[in-house]
Every structure is written in structure tokens, then in C-alpha cells.
DOVOFI-816024 format. One record per residue (C-alpha): residue number from 1; residue in one letter; x, y, z. Coordinates in Angstrom, 3 decimals, m for minus. Example, Ala and Ser with C-alpha at 12.3 -4.5 7.8 and 13.67 -1.06 7.14 Angstrom:
<sites>
> seq, type, x, y, z
> 1, a, 12.300, m4.500, 7.800 $
> 2, s, 13.670, m1.060, 7.140 $
</sites>
This chain:
<sites>
> seq, type, x, y, z
> 1, i, m0.100, 0.077, m0.032 $
> 2, t, 3.120, 2.397, 0.676 $
> 3, n, 4.129, 2.198, m2.940 $
> 4, a, 1.044, 1.686, m4.391 $
> 5, l, m0.195, 4.967, m2.976 $
> 6, n, 3.076, 6.568, m3.798 $
> 7, f, 2.553, 5.320, m7.345 $
> 8, l, m0.263, 7.189, m8.084 $
> 9, d, 1.316, 10.703, m7.063 $
> 10, n, 1.245, 11.068, m10.797 $
> 11, m, m0.973, 13.937, m11.554 $
> 12, d, m2.190, 16.985, m9.384 $
> 13, g, m4.557, 16.233, m6.848 $
> 14, l, m4.673, 12.518, m7.677 $
> 15, s, m2.939, 10.311, m4.229 $
> 16, g, m3.676, 13.174, m1.738 $
> 17, g, m7.596, 12.700, m2.418 $
> 18, l, m7.105, 9.405, m2.979 $
> 19, a, m5.721, 9.062, 0.530 $
> 20, a, m7.998, 11.305, 1.694 $
> 21, i, m10.557, 9.436, 0.634 $
> 22, a, m9.096, 6.626, 2.118 $
> 23, a, m9.148, 8.492, 5.068 $
> 24, a, m12.737, 9.377, 5.313 $
> 25, f, m13.841, 5.941, 5.047 $
> 26, f, m11.191, 4.722, 7.516 $
> 27, l, m12.825, 8.000, 10.014 $
> 28, l, m16.205, 6.582, 9.438 $
> 29, m, m15.814, 2.697, 9.778 $
> 30, a, m13.353, 3.234, 13.637 $
> 31, t, m16.398, 5.732, 14.710 $
> 32, m, m18.983, 2.891, 13.452 $
> 33, s, m16.722, 0.140, 15.486 $
> 34, g, m16.103, 2.103, 18.766 $
> 35, q, m11.941, 2.757, 17.986 $
> 36, y, m12.056, 6.358, 19.081 $
> 37, l, m8.304, 6.074, 18.595 $
> 38, v, m7.726, 4.835, 14.912 $
> 39, g, m10.804, 7.498, 14.133 $
> 40, a, m9.123, 9.493, 15.584 $
> 41, l, m5.582, 8.843, 13.477 $
> 42, a, m7.565, 9.226, 10.702 $
> 43, a, m9.361, 12.491, 11.373 $
> 44, a, m5.472, 13.898, 11.037 $
> 45, i, m5.324, 12.144, 8.378 $
> 46, l, m8.198, 13.529, 6.893 $
> 47, g, m7.936, 17.099, 7.480 $
> 48, a, m3.940, 17.018, 6.502 $
> 49, c, m4.492, 15.909, 3.232 $
> 50, l, m7.732, 18.021, 2.651 $
> 51, g, m5.762, 20.990, 3.667 $
> 52, f, m2.742, 19.843, 1.049 $
> 53, l, m5.316, 19.517, m1.924 $
> 54, f, m6.431, 23.123, m1.246 $
> 55, y, m2.285, 23.155, m3.060 $
> 56, n, m2.214, 20.724, m5.042 $
> 57, f, m5.452, 19.994, m7.054 $
> 58, n, m5.033, 21.420, m10.357 $
> 59, p, m3.281, 23.446, m10.844 $
> 60, a, m1.135, 22.560, m8.570 $
> 61, r, 1.310, 24.957, m6.569 $
> 62, i, 2.767, 22.820, m4.027 $
> 63, f, 3.795, 19.138, m4.761 $
> 64, m, 3.680, 15.997, m2.920 $
> 65, g, 6.205, 14.143, m3.328 $
> 66, d, 8.336, 10.670, m2.192 $
> 67, s, 8.174, 11.089, 0.823 $
> 68, g, 4.237, 12.545, 1.411 $
> 69, a, 3.497, 9.988, m0.840 $
> 70, l, 5.503, 7.473, 1.084 $
> 71, f, 4.543, 8.355, 4.538 $
> 72, l, 0.445, 8.780, 4.013 $
> 73, g, 0.366, 5.115, 2.529 $
> 74, f, 2.349, 3.354, 5.438 $
> 75, v, m0.244, 5.601, 7.214 $
> 76, l, m3.315, 3.738, 5.840 $
> 77, a, m2.037, 0.540, 5.734 $
> 78, a, m1.045, 1.423, 9.354 $
> 79, l, m5.292, 2.253, 9.612 $
> 80, g, m6.671, m0.976, 7.857 $
> 81, i, m4.265, m3.196, 9.818 $
> 82, k, m5.612, m1.203, 13.115 $
> 83, l, m9.049, m1.096, 12.568 $
> 84, r, m11.349, m4.666, 13.874 $
> 85, f, m15.449, m4.729, 13.302 $
> 86, p, m17.065, m6.929, 16.266 $
> 87, g, m19.676, m7.422, 14.490 $
> 88, n, m18.305, m9.602, 11.939 $
> 89, v, m16.019, m12.436, 11.284 $
> 90, h, m12.448, m11.779, 10.346 $
> 91, f, m13.386, m13.989, 7.529 $
> 92, v, m14.688, m11.561, 5.718 $
> 93, t, m13.767, m8.205, 7.485 $
> 94, w, m10.201, m8.441, 5.972 $
> 95, m, m11.652, m7.642, 2.743 $
> 96, v, m12.720, m4.441, 4.224 $
> 97, p, m9.301, m2.299, 3.894 $
> 98, v, m8.162, m3.937, 0.860 $
> 99, l, m11.683, m2.432, m0.911 $
> 100, v, m10.848, 1.393, 0.404 $
> 101, m, m7.849, 0.761, m0.859 $
> 102, g, m8.684, m0.961, m4.308 $
> 103, v, m7.677, 2.329, m6.166 $
> 104, p, m4.127, 2.899, m5.156 $
> 105, i, m4.059, m1.290, m5.597 $
> 106, f, m5.986, m1.787, m9.022 $
> 107, d, m3.170, 1.201, m9.992 $
> 108, m, m0.493, m0.933, m8.985 $
> 109, t, m1.547, m4.267, m10.620 $
> 110, l, m2.406, m2.571, m14.095 $
> 111, v, 1.084, m0.343, m14.256 $
> 112, v, 3.352, m4.114, m13.329 $
> 113, i, 1.086, m6.245, m15.259 $
> 114, s, 2.080, m3.549, m17.983 $
> 115, r, 5.544, m3.012, m17.561 $
> 116, l, 5.865, m6.701, m16.698 $
> 117, r, 3.958, m8.199, m20.369 $
> 118, r, 6.523, m4.744, m21.833 $
> 119, g, 9.646, m6.536, m20.342 $
> 120, l, 10.311, m3.201, m18.070 $
> 121, n, 10.990, m3.768, m14.001 $
> 122, p, 8.350, m2.370, m13.382 $
> 123, m, 9.777, m0.749, m9.989 $
> 124, t, 11.847, 1.362, m11.627 $
> 125, t, 11.154, 2.070, m14.639 $
> 126, p, 8.577, 5.693, m15.193 $
> 127, g, 6.176, 5.722, m17.422 $
> 128, k, 2.600, 7.321, m18.334 $
> 129, d, 0.875, 4.167, m18.114 $
> 130, h, m0.653, 4.201, m14.867 $
> 131, l, m4.657, 4.565, m14.526 $
> 132, s, m4.666, 8.111, m14.608 $
> 133, h, m2.588, 8.560, m17.775 $
> 134, r, m4.602, 5.909, m19.384 $
> 135, l, m7.753, 7.714, m19.046 $
> 136, v, m6.551, 10.663, m20.385 $
> 137, k, m5.439, 8.816, m23.785 $
> 138, m, m8.807, 7.988, m24.045 $
> 139, g, m10.338, 11.443, m23.657 $
> 140, a, m10.812, 12.798, m20.100 $
> 141, t, m9.012, 15.691, m19.202 $
> 142, t, m6.503, 15.717, m16.251 $
> 143, r, m8.830, 17.259, m13.872 $
> 144, e, m11.436, 14.838, m15.317 $
> 145, a, m9.480, 12.062, m15.192 $
> 146, v, m8.845, 12.197, m11.105 $
> 147, l, m11.895, 13.229, m10.362 $
> 148, t, m12.832, 9.553, m11.573 $
> 149, c, m10.343, 8.031, m9.467 $
> 150, y, m12.147, 10.050, m6.880 $
> 151, l, m15.192, 8.092, m7.912 $
> 152, l, m13.963, 5.096, m8.078 $
> 153, a, m12.519, 5.275, m4.679 $
> 154, g, m15.587, 6.612, m3.695 $
> 155, a, m17.142, 3.149, m4.803 $
> 156, c, m14.938, 1.243, m3.730 $
> 157, g, m15.447, 3.122, 0.233 $
> 158, v, m19.194, 2.050, m0.190 $
> 159, m, m18.409, m1.810, m0.920 $
> 160, a, m15.988, m1.735, 1.760 $
> 161, l, m18.958, m0.545, 3.898 $
> 162, f, m21.245, m3.353, 2.908 $
> 163, v, m18.656, m6.133, 3.319 $
> 164, m, m18.194, m4.277, 6.325 $
> 165, q, m21.681, m5.679, 7.950 $
> 166, a, m22.307, m8.610, 5.693 $
> 167, s, m22.671, m12.223, 5.369 $
> 168, v, m19.448, m14.945, 4.529 $
> 169, r, m21.797, m15.002, 1.737 $
> 170, e, m22.664, m11.590, 0.905 $
> 171, g, m18.993, m10.555, 1.725 $
> 172, y, m17.424, m12.807, m0.752 $
> 173, l, m19.571, m12.475, m3.526 $
> 174, a, m19.389, m8.335, m3.678 $
> 175, g, m15.602, m9.362, m3.173 $
> 176, a, m15.578, m11.572, m6.635 $
> 177, t, m17.480, m8.912, m7.982 $
> 178, v, m15.683, m6.266, m7.719 $
> 179, a, m12.427, m8.495, m8.124 $
> 180, a, m14.121, m9.467, m11.950 $
> 181, l, m14.883, m5.882, m12.270 $
> 182, m, m11.227, m4.645, m11.753 $
> 183, g, m9.788, m7.930, m14.068 $
> 184, a, m11.942, m6.860, m16.325 $
> 185, a, m10.964, m3.406, m16.330 $
> 186, i, m7.220, m4.281, m16.569 $
> 187, w, m7.531, m6.266, m19.747 $
> 188, r, m9.887, m3.231, m21.627 $
> 189, l, m7.343, m0.731, m20.312 $
> 190, e, m3.869, m3.305, m21.141 $
> 191, r, m4.701, m1.921, m24.758 $
> 192, t, m5.069, 1.767, m24.560 $
> 193, l, m1.065, 2.507, m24.095 $
</sites>
């Protein structure tokens, strides 16, 4: 997750906005499950990201850089690990943080598959092969690509809220649906480079 958020720091407002959305969902989930210390950390990350986005949204006046993106990714990964859902079984709730961080995981998976397919090192090769770049290549503006990623992150967060309270069957059906949609999207987006 740490490196996935760093991968997403490729357009103005993208990494900070996705971190804010993830922190907002972690805050909501921590509050719902009575974990106020986890919620306080999520609220701090949310506030920091929103304050940063004021200056980082397109056209950006300041930039996050690797140290900011790696720090946010690390803290969000720690928040996902610390969340507990006493109203449900661990057999289902392990998917909740994975779904909340669905867009960074999807982007990193897409980039790694794309670069390996082209015979490139996926971790050291820079490129315009991220989800946001592919959306721009398909005709979106930079702002539209970033806002589309925000929308996808919000949808993943809503799905995580559902899985948080779902039965085993419902949770795995929802998780399989999201995985199938992401697989189909990777297959489709892989052809738009």
C-alpha cells in the first residue's frame, strides 16, 4: 500500500485526494466500530490531506513528492491493519481495508502487469501507463481523470462499508464482483497504452 500510493502521485491532486477518501472511510468505519483512537488518526490524515489538496489540486502550487506519498501510504496501511469489526467475522472483514484501498491496488496491479508484459522493470521504470494517464489518453482531461479516480475510490469505499456488515456469502459475492470488474478493467485498459 505504501508503494501503491507513491505510484499514484502522478497527477495534481490524485494521491492526496485518494488518501483523503480512504482516510474518510477509515474514520467512518472506526467510528461505527467504536475505535476512537484509530478514528482520531484517520481524522488527522483526512484533515492534512484536505488542507494539502487546497494547494495541490490542478493546477498545483505545491507537490507531495515521494516522502509525502510514502508516508501517507504507510499510515493508511497501518490504519487498515488496526481496524477491527466486532460485529462480523474476520473471514469476511479482511476484505474491508483492501476494498477501501482498491484504486491504489488496482493502479499498481495495472502498471506492474503492463510493464512486465513489455519486459520492463515495474518498480524502477517511469512511465505514463497509470490509470490516470490511460483515462487522459481515452479523452478525459487531467481534472476529469483525477475526479474519475475519486469516484472509483468512493465506490470502493461504499462497497467496503457493505462488506463490513455483510454475511460470509454476501461479503465474498461482493468481493468476487469487485475482483471480476477490476480484472475486466485491467484487460480493457491494458490495450489503451
